[in-house]
C-alpha positions in Angstrom: -78.3 149.0 -17.5 -76.6 145.6 -17.7 -72.8 145.2 -17.8 -72.9 144.0 -21.4 -75.0 147.0 -22.5 -72.7 149.4 -20.7 -69.7 147.8 -22.3 -71.3 148.1 -25.8 -72.2 151.7 -25.1 -68.7 152.6 -23.9 -67.2 150.8 -27.0 -69.5 152.7 -29.4 -68.8 156.0 -27.7 -65.0 155.5 -27.9 -65.2 154.3 -31.5 -67.2 157.2 -32.7 -65.1 159.7 -30.8 -67.8 160.9 -28.4 -65.4 160.0 -25.6 -61.7 159.2 -25.6 -60.2 156.1 -24.1 -58.3 156.7 -20.9 -54.7 157.7 -21.6 -55.3 158.2 -25.3 -53.4 161.1 -26.8 -54.7 163.1 -29.7 -52.6 165.2 -32.1 -52.8 168.9 -31.7 -54.1 170.8 -34.7 -51.6 172.6 -36.9 -50.6 176.0 -35.5 -50.7 177.4 -39.1 -54.4 177.0 -39.5 -57.3 176.6 -37.1 -58.8 173.2 -36.9 -62.1 172.6 -38.7 -64.6 171.7 -36.0 -66.7 169.7 -38.5 -64.0 167.2 -39.3 -63.4 164.5 -36.7 -59.9 163.0 -36.5 -56.6 164.1 -37.9 -56.8 167.0 -40.3 -53.8 166.0 -42.4 -54.3 164.8 -46.0 -55.0 161.2 -44.9 -57.4 162.2 -42.2 -59.3 164.6 -44.4 -59.4 162.0 -47.2 -61.1 159.6 -44.8 -63.5 162.3 -43.5 -64.4 164.0 -46.7 -63.9 161.4 -49.5 -64.0 158.0 -47.7 -67.8 157.5 -47.9 -67.5 157.0 -51.7 -63.8 156.2 -52.2 -63.1 153.5 -49.6 -63.8 149.8 -50.0 -67.4 149.3 -51.0 -68.1 152.9 -51.8 -69.9 154.0 -55.0 -66.8 155.8 -56.3 -64.7 152.7 -55.8 -67.2 150.6 -57.6 -67.5 153.0 -60.5 -63.7 153.4 -60.8 -63.3 149.6 -60.9 -65.9 149.3 -63.7 -64.1 152.0 -65.7 -60.5 151.5 -64.9 -60.1 148.0 -63.5 -59.5 146.5 -60.1 -56.0 147.9 -59.8 -57.2 151.5 -60.0 -60.3 151.4 -57.9 -59.0 152.6 -54.6 -57.7 156.2 -54.8 -55.5 155.8 -51.7 -53.6 153.0 -53.3 -53.0 154.7 -56.6 -49.6 156.2 -57.5 -50.7 158.0 -60.8 -52.7 160.9 -59.4 -51.2 164.3 -59.8 -52.4 166.8 -57.2 -53.7 169.2 -59.8 -55.8 166.5 -61.5 -57.3 165.5 -58.1 -58.3 169.1 -57.4 -59.7 169.6 -61.0 -61.8 166.5 -60.7 -63.1 167.4 -57.2 -64.1 170.9 -58.2 -65.5 170.1 -61.7 -66.7 166.5 -61.3 -66.2 163.8 -63.8 -68.5 161.0 -65.1 -70.7 160.1 -62.1 -68.7 162.0 -59.6 -70.4 165.3 -58.6 -68.6 168.6 -58.1 -67.4 169.2 -54.6 -68.0 172.8 -53.5 -65.7 175.0 -51.4 -68.4 174.8 -48.7 -68.1 171.0 -48.6 -64.3 170.9 -48.8 -62.3 174.1 -48.4 -59.4 174.9 -50.8 -57.0 174.3 -47.9 -58.5 170.9 -47.2 -58.5 170.0 -50.9 -54.9 171.0 -51.2 -54.0 168.6 -48.3 -56.2 165.8 -49.8 -54.7 166.2 -53.3 -51.1 166.2 -51.9 -51.9 163.0 -49.9 -53.3 161.3 -53.0 -50.4 162.4 -55.1 -47.9 160.9 -52.7 -46.6 157.6 -54.0 -46.0 156.1 -50.5 -49.1 157.2 -48.7 -48.6 154.9 -45.6 -45.3 156.5 -44.9 -46.7 160.0 -45.5 -49.6 159.4 -43.1 -47.3 158.6 -40.1 
């Protein structure tokens, strides 16, 4: 394998979490609840939002595009909004709304949804994610 191919493979492996970079520290899971082995990355509200909701609700996602059409550019990215009560987020996730399907307890547990909803309800998300 050439040096370039090895460098690309190592970069991809590190980026996808298959291997960690030398010296990198990872946060220990919360002692109160066992870590979900199917979620890669931090299991706080921000990490769970990225893992469970990001596919549709980050830049370029279907959910983001649909929210922009319905509510305007300022309200398209959920992580940037400040008007989302946690109970509303949970109700929409469990019941669906417009083109968003229902999210089952198998896909996102109640505990995970509580963390995601609390994260989205926090006005200053960048500070809360640290």
